[in-house]
C-alpha positions in Angstrom: -79.2 -23.7 119.3 -81.8 -24.4 116.6 -83.5 -27.2 118.5 -86.9 -27.7 120.0 -85.9 -26.9 123.5 -84.4 -23.5 122.5 -87.6 -22.4 120.8 -89.9 -23.7 123.5 -87.9 -21.8 126.1 -88.2 -18.6 124.1 -91.9 -19.0 123.8 -92.4 -19.9 127.4 -90.3 -17.0 128.6 -92.2 -14.7 126.3 -89.1 -13.9 124.2 -91.1 -13.9 121.0 -91.1 -10.2 120.4 -91.4 -10.8 116.6 -95.0 -12.0 117.1 -97.1 -9.6 115.1 -100.3 -10.9 116.7 -102.0 -11.3 113.3 -101.1 -12.0 109.7 -98.8 -9.2 108.5 -100.0 -6.9 105.8 -97.7 -7.9 102.9 -98.6 -11.5 103.2 -102.3 -10.8 103.7 -102.4 -8.7 100.6 -100.8 -11.4 98.6 -103.1 -14.1 99.9 -106.2 -12.0 99.3 -105.5 -11.9 95.6 -105.2 -15.7 95.2 -108.1 -17.3 93.5 -107.3 -21.0 93.6 -108.1 -22.2 97.1 -107.0 -25.8 96.3 -103.2 -25.0 96.1 -100.9 -26.8 98.5 -99.3 -24.2 100.8 -96.6 -24.6 103.4 -95.6 -22.2 106.1 -92.2 -23.3 107.6 -91.4 -22.1 111.1 -95.1 -21.4 111.6 -94.6 -20.2 115.1 -97.8 -18.5 116.3 -99.4 -19.4 113.0 -101.3 -16.2 112.2 -100.8 -16.8 108.5 -102.1 -20.4 108.8 -105.1 -19.3 110.7 -105.9 -16.7 108.1 -105.4 -19.1 105.2 -107.8 -21.6 106.9 -110.4 -18.9 107.5 -110.2 -17.9 103.8 -110.9 -21.5 102.6 -107.3 -22.6 101.8 -107.8 -26.1 103.2 -104.6 -27.5 101.7 -102.4 -25.3 103.9 -100.2 -26.5 106.7 -97.6 -25.2 109.1 -94.3 -26.7 110.0 -92.4 -26.2 113.2 -90.2 -27.8 115.8 -92.9 -27.2 118.4 -96.6 -26.3 118.6 -96.4 -24.2 121.8 -96.8 -20.8 120.1 -99.5 -22.1 117.7 -101.5 -23.5 120.7 -101.5 -20.1 122.2 -103.0 -18.6 119.1 -105.7 -21.2 118.5 -107.0 -20.8 122.1 -108.9 -17.9 120.5 -109.5 -19.5 117.1 -111.5 -22.6 118.0 -112.2 -23.7 114.4 -108.5 -24.2 113.8 -106.7 -27.4 114.9 -103.2 -28.0 116.0 -103.3 -31.0 113.7 -102.7 -28.5 110.9 -99.1 -28.2 112.1 -96.5 -30.8 111.3 -93.9 -31.0 114.1 -90.7 -31.7 112.3 -87.3 -30.2 111.4 -87.7 -28.2 108.2 -84.6 -29.7 106.7 -86.0 -33.2 107.1 -89.5 -32.4 105.8 -90.8 -34.2 102.7 -93.6 -32.9 100.5 -94.4 -30.9 97.4 -96.1 -27.5 97.4 -97.4 -24.9 95.0 -96.6 -22.0 97.4 -94.4 -21.5 100.5 -95.0 -18.5 102.6 -92.0 -16.9 104.3 -92.7 -15.0 107.5 -89.7 -14.7 110.0 -88.5 -18.3 109.4 -85.5 -17.4 107.2 -84.3 -14.8 109.7 -84.5 -17.3 112.6 -82.0 -19.6 111.0 -78.2 -19.3 111.6 -76.7 -17.5 108.7 -74.6 -20.5 107.8 -77.9 -22.4 107.1 -79.2 -20.0 104.5 -77.8 -21.9 101.5 -79.4 -25.1 102.9 -82.7 -23.2 103.3 -82.6 -22.1 99.6 -81.9 -25.6 98.5 -84.7 -27.1 100.7 -87.3 -24.5 99.5 -86.3 -25.4 95.9 -86.8 -29.1 96.6 -90.2 -28.6 98.3 -91.7 -26.5 95.5 -93.4 -27.9 92.4 -92.0 -26.7 89.1 -92.8 -23.0 88.8 -93.9 -23.0 92.5 -93.4 -19.8 94.4 -91.7 -18.6 97.6 -93.6 -15.5 98.8 -93.1 -13.4 101.9 -90.9 -10.9 103.6 -87.2 -10.8 104.4 -85.5 -8.3 106.7 -83.6 -5.6 104.8 -81.5 -4.6 107.7 -78.5 -6.2 109.5 -79.0 -6.7 113.3 -76.1 -6.5 115.6 -77.0 -9.4 117.8 -75.9 -13.0 118.6 -79.4 -14.6 118.4 -82.3 -14.6 116.0 -83.7 -12.7 114.2 -80.8 -12.3 111.8 -81.1 -9.7 109.1 -79.5 -9.3 105.7 -79.5 -7.3 102.5 -81.1 -7.4 99.0 -77.7 -8.1 97.5 -77.1 -11.1 99.8 -80.5 -12.5 99.0 -80.1 -12.1 95.3 -76.8 -14.0 95.4 -78.5 -16.8 97.3 -81.7 -17.2 95.4 -81.0 -16.2 91.8 -79.3 -19.4 90.8 -82.5 -21.4 91.7 -85.3 -18.9 91.4 -86.6 -16.3 89.0 -87.0 -13.1 91.0 -90.4 -11.7 90.1 -90.4 -9.3 93.0 -87.8 -8.3 95.6 -88.4 -4.8 96.7 -89.0 -2.7 99.8 -92.4 -3.6 101.2 -94.7 -0.6 101.1 -97.3 -2.0 103.5 -95.2 -3.4 106.3 -96.5 -3.3 109.8 -95.3 -0.3 111.8 -92.4 -1.9 113.7 -91.0 -3.2 110.4 -91.6 -0.2 108.1 -88.6 0.5 105.8 -86.9 -2.7 107.1 -88.6 -5.4 104.9 -88.3 -6.7 101.4 -91.4 -8.3 99.8 -90.4 -11.3 97.7 -92.1 -13.4 95.0 -89.6 -16.0 93.8 -90.5 -18.6 91.2 -88.7 -21.9 91.1 -86.6 -22.4 88.1 -87.1 -25.9 86.5 
């Protein structure tokens, strides 16, 4: 199910109801307080790429997206002419090689089959520099459905991440967008060496 064709079909059929149409508030607030614009940033499962567009507009030139397809991102950059599709690497996340200071999580984790979550944690750990951070949001609700997005709970996430990351923040997001209010955890997880 997690292949290029599946995601391209969902985008073409406008089954991308998770698209917030802009960078979401918790991630924007975090990005806005970053001072070093030279850090290497990755956004896995970039999708429509609103976070990537915002990073580029704010001067973070060492940022890139990663996805199985560029269809959704191409839709976004039709309105953002200064941003290029070249800033998205088309590749399977689990095959990607690189080293990053920061990885932003926005709806990618919840798109993966639940049995891939441990693999996700290990891959994020591999891609981050020592003391690098995973920052973003995770759903704090369980969805009763057979297709993404898949939810979860704080307890589940702590069990997955704590062996490999220092949990600096994992709490209910206070500035979620309206459709996600009271259903998101904001996370800042620092890689353990």
